[in-house]
C-alpha positions as CSV (number, residue, x, y, z in Angstrom):
1,X,9.2,-7.1,1.4
2,X,9.5,-4.8,4.3
3,X,9.8,-1.0,3.9
4,X,11.4,1.1,6.7
5,X,11.0,4.9,6.5
6,X,12.1,7.5,9.0
7,X,15.2,9.4,9.9
8,X,18.5,8.9,11.6
9,X,19.3,12.2,13.0
10,X,18.7,14.7,10.2
11,X,19.2,12.1,7.5
12,X,16.0,10.6,5.9
13,X,15.9,6.9,5.6
14,X,13.8,4.9,3.1
15,X,15.0,1.3,3.1
16,X,13.4,-1.7,1.4
17,X,14.3,-5.2,2.5
18,X,13.2,-8.2,0.4
19,X,12.8,-11.5,2.0
20,X,12.0,-14.8,0.3
21,X,10.2,-17.7,1.9
22,X,13.4,-19.2,3.4
23,X,14.4,-15.8,4.9
24,X,10.9,-15.6,6.5
25,X,11.4,-19.2,7.9
26,X,14.8,-18.3,9.3
27,X,13.5,-15.2,10.9
28,X,10.5,-17.1,12.3
29,X,12.9,-19.8,13.7
30,X,14.6,-17.1,15.8
31,X,11.4,-16.1,17.6
32,X,10.6,-17.7,20.9
33,X,7.9,-20.3,20.8
34,X,4.9,-19.6,23.1
35,X,2.6,-22.2,24.6
36,X,-0.4,-20.6,22.7
37,X,-2.6,-23.0,20.6
38,X,-1.1,-23.6,17.3
39,X,-2.9,-22.4,14.2
40,X,-3.5,-24.9,11.3
41,X,-1.0,-23.2,9.0
42,X,1.2,-20.2,9.3
43,X,-0.1,-17.1,7.6
44,X,2.0,-15.5,4.9
45,X,2.8,-11.9,5.7
46,X,0.7,-9.3,3.9
47,X,2.8,-7.9,1.1
48,X,3.5,-4.2,1.1
49,X,1.8,-3.9,-2.3
50,X,-1.4,-5.3,-0.9
51,X,-1.2,-2.9,2.1
52,X,-0.6,0.1,-0.1
53,X,-3.6,-1.0,-2.4
54,X,-5.8,-1.3,0.5
55,X,-4.7,2.1,1.8
56,X,-5.3,3.5,-1.6
57,X,-8.9,2.2,-1.8
58,X,-9.5,3.5,1.8
59,X,-8.4,7.0,0.8
60,X,-10.8,7.1,-2.1
61,X,-13.6,5.5,-0.1
62,X,-13.3,8.1,2.7
63,X,-13.2,10.9,0.2
64,X,-16.1,9.7,-1.7
65,X,-15.0,11.7,-4.8
66,X,-11.6,13.4,-5.5
67,X,-9.9,14.9,-8.4
68,X,-7.1,13.1,-10.2
69,X,-4.3,15.6,-9.3
70,X,-5.3,15.7,-5.6
71,X,-5.5,11.9,-5.5
72,X,-2.1,11.6,-7.2
73,X,-0.6,14.0,-4.6
74,X,-1.9,11.8,-1.8
75,X,-0.6,8.6,-3.5
76,X,2.8,10.1,-4.1
77,X,3.0,11.0,-0.4
78,X,1.9,7.5,0.5
79,X,4.4,5.7,-1.8
80,X,7.2,8.3,-2.0
81,X,7.2,8.0,-5.7
82,X,5.4,9.7,-8.6
83,X,5.6,6.5,-10.8
84,X,4.1,4.4,-8.0
85,X,1.3,6.9,-7.5
86,X,0.5,6.9,-11.2
87,X,0.5,3.0,-11.3
88,X,-2.0,3.1,-8.5
89,X,-4.2,5.6,-10.4
90,X,-4.2,3.1,-13.4
91,X,-5.2,0.4,-11.1
92,X,-8.0,2.4,-9.6
93,X,-9.3,3.0,-13.2
94,X,-9.7,-0.7,-13.6
95,X,-11.2,-1.4,-10.2
96,X,-14.9,-2.3,-10.2
97,X,-15.5,-0.2,-7.1
98,X,-14.3,3.0,-8.7
99,X,-16.0,5.3,-11.3
100,X,-13.8,7.7,-13.2
101,X,-15.5,10.6,-15.0
102,X,-14.0,13.3,-17.1
103,X,-14.1,16.6,-15.2
104,X,-13.6,20.1,-16.6
105,X,-9.8,20.1,-16.0
106,X,-9.1,16.7,-14.7
107,X,-10.7,13.2,-14.1
108,X,-12.9,12.7,-11.0
109,X,-12.5,9.4,-9.1
110,X,-15.5,8.3,-7.2
111,X,-16.0,5.3,-4.9
112,X,-18.9,3.1,-5.8
113,X,-20.4,0.7,-3.2
C-alpha cells in the first residue's frame, strides 16, 4: 500500500493505492535493470503500517514521557485519522517497551529501554 498526501493547487489530496504482489512485480518489470550486483532475493517493500508503527515508537522514544491526549494529537496528525491514532495508542499499551501510568487527568505514556 502506498499513501500519497499533498495538494493540487488549493485542493488537499490524500490517496491510498493498494498493490498486491503481482502489481509490485509488474511495476518492478517496468524499471530499467542496472548492472549492479544482484541481491539474493528481492526485498518486500515496507508496509505503511510498519512505517507508521516505527514512527509512533520514535515519537514516544524521543519524548521520553508524554500525556495520552498530547500523544493522540500527534498520532492523529501522523495518520490523518482519530481512529487510527486511537488504534496506535492501544498498540502502544501492549508494547513491552512502553509503560502506561494513570496520571491525574490522563494516562502518561513512557518509553522503557
